C-alpha positions as CSV (number, residue, x, y, z in Angstrom):
1,X,43.3,-16.9,24.9
2,X,41.4,-14.1,26.0
3,X,42.1,-12.3,29.3
4,X,38.5,-12.9,30.4
5,X,39.0,-16.8,30.0
6,X,42.3,-16.7,31.8
7,X,40.7,-14.9,34.7
8,X,37.9,-17.4,34.6
9,X,40.2,-20.2,35.0
10,X,41.6,-18.7,38.3
11,X,38.0,-17.9,39.5
12,X,37.0,-21.5,38.8
13,X,39.9,-23.0,40.6
14,X,39.1,-20.9,43.7
15,X,35.5,-21.5,43.5
16,X,35.2,-25.3,43.0
17,X,38.2,-26.4,45.0
18,X,36.4,-26.5,48.4
19,X,33.6,-28.7,47.1
20,X,36.0,-31.2,45.5
21,X,38.7,-31.5,48.6
22,X,35.6,-32.7,50.8
23,X,36.9,-36.1,49.6
24,X,40.2,-35.7,51.2
25,X,39.3,-33.7,54.4
26,X,36.1,-34.7,56.2
27,X,35.1,-36.4,59.5
28,X,34.1,-39.6,57.5
29,X,37.5,-40.4,56.6
30,X,38.3,-42.0,60.0
31,X,35.6,-44.4,59.4
32,X,36.5,-45.3,55.9
33,X,40.1,-46.0,56.6
34,X,39.1,-48.1,59.8
35,X,36.7,-50.2,57.5
36,X,39.6,-50.7,54.9
37,X,42.1,-51.5,57.4
38,X,44.5,-48.9,55.8
39,X,46.0,-45.7,56.9
40,X,45.2,-42.3,55.6
41,X,48.1,-42.0,53.2
42,X,47.1,-45.3,51.5
43,X,43.5,-44.1,51.5
44,X,44.3,-40.7,49.9
45,X,46.8,-42.1,47.3
46,X,44.5,-45.0,46.5
47,X,41.3,-43.1,46.3
48,X,43.0,-40.4,44.1
49,X,45.0,-42.6,41.8
50,X,42.4,-45.6,41.7
51,X,41.2,-44.7,38.1
52,X,44.9,-45.4,36.9
53,X,44.5,-48.9,37.8
54,X,47.1,-51.3,39.2
55,X,50.2,-49.4,37.5
56,X,53.6,-49.5,38.9
57,X,54.1,-47.2,41.8
58,X,56.7,-45.1,39.9
59,X,53.7,-44.0,37.5
60,X,51.6,-42.9,40.4
61,X,54.6,-41.1,41.9
62,X,55.2,-39.4,38.5
63,X,51.6,-38.2,38.5
64,X,51.5,-36.9,42.0
65,X,54.9,-35.0,41.4
66,X,55.4,-33.1,44.8
67,X,55.0,-36.3,46.9
68,X,58.1,-38.3,48.0
69,X,58.3,-41.3,45.8
70,X,59.1,-43.5,48.8
71,X,55.8,-42.4,50.4
72,X,53.8,-43.1,47.3
73,X,55.5,-46.5,46.7
74,X,54.5,-47.6,50.4
75,X,51.1,-46.0,50.2
76,X,50.3,-47.4,46.8
77,X,51.4,-50.9,47.8
78,X,49.0,-50.9,50.7
79,X,46.3,-49.6,48.5
80,X,46.6,-52.0,45.8
81,X,46.5,-54.9,48.3
82,X,43.6,-53.4,50.0
83,X,41.8,-53.3,46.5
84,X,41.4,-50.1,44.4
85,X,37.9,-50.7,43.6
86,X,37.1,-51.3,47.3
87,X,38.7,-48.0,48.3
88,X,37.0,-46.1,45.3
89,X,33.6,-47.4,46.4
90,X,34.2,-46.6,50.0
91,X,35.2,-43.1,49.1
92,X,32.0,-42.7,47.2
93,X,30.0,-44.0,50.2
94,X,31.7,-41.5,52.4
95,X,31.1,-38.6,50.1
96,X,27.5,-39.5,49.6
97,X,27.2,-39.4,53.5
98,X,29.0,-36.0,53.7
99,X,27.0,-34.4,50.7
100,X,23.8,-35.6,52.0
101,X,24.0,-33.3,55.1
102,X,26.2,-30.6,53.5
103,X,23.8,-30.0,50.5
104,X,20.5,-30.5,52.5
105,X,19.6,-27.0,51.7
106,X,20.3,-27.0,47.9
107,X,17.5,-27.9,45.4
108,X,18.4,-31.3,44.1
109,X,17.4,-30.3,40.6
110,X,20.0,-27.6,40.7
111,X,22.7,-30.2,41.8
112,X,21.6,-32.5,38.8
113,X,21.8,-29.5,36.4
114,X,25.3,-28.6,37.6
115,X,26.4,-32.2,37.2
116,X,25.2,-32.3,33.6
117,X,26.8,-28.9,32.9
118,X,30.2,-29.7,34.3
119,X,29.9,-33.1,32.6
120,X,29.6,-31.4,29.4
121,X,32.5,-29.0,30.2
122,X,35.1,-31.7,30.9
123,X,33.8,-34.2,28.2
124,X,36.0,-32.5,25.5
125,X,39.1,-31.5,27.4
126,X,42.3,-32.3,25.5
127,X,43.9,-34.9,27.6
128,X,47.4,-35.7,25.9
129,X,50.1,-35.4,28.5
130,X,47.8,-35.3,31.3
131,X,47.9,-38.5,33.4
132,X,45.5,-38.1,36.3
133,X,43.0,-36.1,34.2
134,X,43.0,-38.8,31.4
135,X,42.5,-41.4,34.1
136,X,39.7,-39.5,35.8
137,X,38.1,-38.8,32.5
138,X,37.9,-42.6,31.8
139,X,36.2,-43.2,35.2
140,X,32.6,-44.4,35.7
141,X,30.2,-41.5,36.3
142,X,28.1,-42.1,39.4
143,X,24.2,-42.1,39.3
144,X,24.0,-39.9,42.4
145,X,24.2,-36.3,41.0
146,X,26.4,-34.9,43.9
147,X,28.8,-37.7,43.4
148,X,28.5,-37.3,39.5
149,X,29.3,-33.4,40.0
150,X,32.2,-34.3,42.3
151,X,33.6,-36.8,39.7
152,X,33.5,-34.1,36.9
153,X,35.1,-31.5,39.1
154,X,37.8,-34.2,39.8
155,X,38.6,-34.5,36.1
156,X,38.7,-30.6,36.0
157,X,40.9,-30.2,39.1
158,X,43.3,-33.0,38.0
159,X,43.4,-31.5,34.5
160,X,44.3,-28.2,36.0
161,X,46.8,-29.9,38.2
162,X,48.5,-31.6,35.1
163,X,48.7,-28.2,33.6
164,X,50.4,-27.0,36.7
165,X,53.0,-29.8,36.7
166,X,54.0,-28.8,33.2
167,X,54.6,-25.3,34.4
168,X,56.8,-26.7,37.1
169,X,58.8,-28.6,34.8
170,X,59.2,-25.7,32.5
171,X,60.7,-23.8,35.4
172,X,63.1,-26.7,36.3
173,X,61.5,-27.4,39.7
174,X,61.3,-30.8,41.4
175,X,58.2,-31.7,43.3
176,X,59.9,-30.8,46.7
177,X,61.3,-27.6,45.3
178,X,58.0,-26.6,44.0
179,X,56.7,-27.1,47.6
180,X,59.5,-25.1,49.0
181,X,58.7,-22.3,46.7
182,X,55.0,-22.4,47.4
183,X,55.4,-22.4,51.1
184,X,57.9,-19.6,51.2
185,X,57.0,-16.3,53.0
186,X,56.4,-13.8,50.2
187,X,57.5,-10.1,50.0
188,X,54.1,-9.0,48.8
189,X,51.4,-9.8,51.5
190,X,48.6,-8.9,49.2
191,X,49.2,-11.8,47.0
192,X,46.3,-14.3,47.3
193,X,47.4,-18.0,47.8
194,X,46.7,-21.0,49.6
195,X,49.6,-22.5,51.8
196,X,49.6,-25.7,53.8
197,X,52.2,-24.7,56.3
198,X,55.9,-25.9,55.9
199,X,55.7,-28.8,58.6
200,X,52.2,-30.0,57.2
201,X,53.7,-30.2,53.7
202,X,56.6,-32.3,54.9
203,X,54.6,-34.6,56.8
204,X,51.9,-35.3,54.3
205,X,54.3,-35.3,51.2
206,X,56.8,-37.6,52.9
207,X,59.9,-35.5,53.3
208,X,62.5,-35.2,56.0
209,X,63.7,-31.8,57.5
210,X,67.1,-32.6,55.8
211,X,65.6,-33.0,52.5
212,X,63.6,-29.8,52.9
213,X,66.6,-27.9,54.0
214,X,68.6,-29.2,51.1
215,X,65.8,-28.0,48.6
216,X,65.8,-24.7,50.2
217,X,69.6,-24.4,49.7
218,X,69.3,-25.4,46.0
219,X,66.6,-22.7,45.4
220,X,68.8,-20.2,47.3
221,X,71.5,-21.0,44.9
222,X,69.3,-20.1,42.1
223,X,68.5,-16.8,43.7
224,X,64.8,-17.8,44.3
225,X,64.8,-17.8,48.2
226,X,66.7,-16.5,51.1
227,X,66.8,-17.7,54.6
228,X,66.9,-21.4,56.0
229,X,64.4,-23.9,56.6
230,X,61.3,-22.6,58.5
231,X,62.1,-19.0,57.8
232,X,62.8,-19.0,54.1
233,X,61.2,-16.4,52.0
234,X,60.9,-15.7,48.2
235,X,63.4,-13.1,46.7
236,X,62.1,-10.7,44.0
237,X,63.2,-13.2,41.4
238,X,61.4,-16.1,43.2
239,X,58.2,-14.1,43.5
240,X,58.4,-13.4,39.6
241,X,58.8,-17.2,39.1
242,X,56.0,-18.0,41.5
243,X,53.6,-15.6,39.6
244,X,54.8,-16.8,36.3
245,X,53.9,-20.6,37.1
246,X,50.5,-19.4,38.5
247,X,49.8,-17.2,35.2
248,X,51.1,-19.9,32.9
249,X,48.8,-22.5,34.6
250,X,45.8,-20.1,34.3
251,X,46.7,-19.7,30.7
252,X,46.8,-23.3,29.8
253,X,43.7,-24.0,31.9
254,X,41.6,-21.3,30.3
255,X,41.1,-23.5,27.2
256,X,38.4,-25.3,29.4
257,X,36.2,-22.5,29.8
258,X,34.0,-21.6,26.7
259,X,30.6,-19.9,26.3
260,X,28.3,-20.7,29.3
261,X,31.3,-21.5,31.6
262,X,31.0,-18.5,33.6
263,X,27.3,-19.2,34.5
264,X,28.4,-22.6,35.8
265,X,31.0,-21.1,38.0
266,X,28.4,-18.7,39.3
267,X,25.8,-21.3,40.1
268,X,28.0,-23.7,41.9
269,X,28.9,-21.0,44.3
270,X,26.0,-21.8,46.8
271,X,27.3,-25.4,46.8
272,X,30.7,-24.2,47.7
273,X,29.5,-22.0,50.4
274,X,27.5,-24.9,51.9
275,X,30.7,-26.8,52.1
276,X,32.7,-23.9,53.8
277,X,29.7,-23.3,56.2
278,X,29.6,-27.0,57.2
279,X,33.1,-26.5,58.6
280,X,34.4,-30.0,57.3
281,X,37.5,-28.7,55.4
282,X,40.6,-27.2,57.1
283,X,40.4,-23.5,57.8
284,X,36.6,-23.4,58.2
285,X,34.2,-23.5,61.0
286,X,30.5,-24.8,61.2
287,X,28.0,-21.9,60.9
């Protein structure tokens, strides 16, 4: 795989992620969960895993990897009882409302063209061993161009995510340990990365402080981190593992990006900027 394709895989991830996560962070979620009569955990798990169908909770927990299986089991049970199709439909209604405002200044023809381009990009992705990506690849494509674009980016995002899980497994990390590694302070402050914050990770992923501390201790025994609980940081070896995981993920994901891909990534940037300027996702303010 060429160095250019590997670099493009990283650029693509950083570029399209804000557009995609509107589904999980936006002001309309409160109304959506109220309409469905479920909590936000059930909405998140149900909406993201809806294409899998009514599988056993253990299948969903395996696909979500760094979430506590107990949280997934509870949230999935609520989601299935509420109706996966209903959750899926309500999520798209919510997204349509959000994108209608966010993309008001974007030429609809450009949104349609990007939907077609990314649809072509994800149509031939290798899906073996990639649970969530294969489920999303089999999902129905919405008629609305903005929603179709989001659906195609969901396939791409989950495909990269499944590739990332392969790297975590290769390095012998459980889902919680992967979170501990990722949320640790780093010795090199120039390294670009997105972190959630230790407490937010625990709350949203369903882990106790004791479980977190035990995972920190296990990684410390491996020489990957030092310190305790809220003050742990990567060692030099831990930083090497972190960077190797990210590089490995990019290398696998590079297979998605052939001729014309770079132009697609460039063309979607105004849409991503519109999302960021709308201030609907964490860490952004409305402009």
